[in-house]
N, C-alpha and C positions, 0 to 999 in steps of 0.2 A: 629907115626903119629904127622910132625911137624904140629902147628897152625899157620895160618898166615892171616894176615891184608889188606889187599886191599882196595888201596884209588885209583878214578875212573872221570876221566872228569867230571867235572859240568852242563858243556854242552852239554853231553852226553847221561845224567840219558833219558832221553824222545829217545834216539832211541836206545840204548843200554839196555836190561835186566842180564845183566852180565854173563850170562849162559855160554859160551866160558872159562870164567874167572872162574867160580866154574866150571865146569869139566875139564879145565887140571890143576887145584889143584887136583881133586878126583882122576886125572887116574896117577898123578904126570909123566905130562909131558910138553912140550915149558917149560919153566924158574925154572918147580916145577922139574924136574925130577931127579940134585942132592939130593932135599929132602925124592925122593918117594911121594905117597898119603899122600895130607896135608887135613886138616879140616880148611875150612875157617870161622874164630872167629868173622871176622869185613870186612863191608863190605860198607865206605866213601865214600862221595867225596870230590876233593883237597879245597874246597870251593867258590870255582867260582876263573876267573884271578883277580889277576897273580899266585895264588896260597900257597899265605902265611899262610894260616889253614892246609895245608898241613901236618907242621912241628908238630904243636899239636896235631892234628890229627893222626898224626903219635906214637906217646907218649902214646895217649889215649890207642890206639890198642897194643900196646905196654902192659901198666898198666890192658889191661885187659886180657891179656891172650896171643898175640903174637908173637911167637916169631920168626919172618921172618915178615919184611914190603915188599910191591912189587904198584911197580905202575901199577897203567894198561895200555896194551897198545893203549888203547886208548889216554893214557898222551902223551907217549913215541914213539908209532907206526906211532898215526893217525885213528887208528880204531874207529868209521866206519867213519870217515867225509873226512879223504882224507888228511889230517898233520897233524903232531903233535906239542906239544904244547908248543909255542915259551918259557916258562916259562918252560920245563922239566928240566935243565940240572942244574941251581938254588934251583929245589923245590929237586933233589936228594942229590945235596949236603949240605943242610940247616940240609936235613932229615937226611941226614948220621950223619952232625956233630954231632948233638944234640943224637941221639940213641947212638954212637961210632962205636965198632965192636962186643960188645957182640948182635947183632938184624945184620944181613944182610938182605938189602937192595937193592930189585930187582925190572927191569928198564922197565921187561915187565912181563906179562902174559900167551902168546900166539902170536905163528907167526900171522902177518899180514893173510888176504886166498888170496888164488892165486884168480886173476883176469881170 
């Protein structure tokens, strides 16, 4: 079972408890499908705009056992607010540079809900 760390949008903390993120990880669905059922070992925010703390937090998740780091769908797909983070691409690139090839960095947790 892969151990994953999830980084979420700080602005959605009071709107979303992360239940879909945890459910998709546990069932190995959405972005977790290539890894099968996963254990979430950390669930942190990006630290707030513009997301500069996400890099240090990704490293912290790795140091605490995460084998995969995931930016939650609130950052990359814009759920539940309706728009993605304007800093998502910079965050992804910076995290991937920091963690290297040893730790996959996924760009969403679950598909956006159908309206």
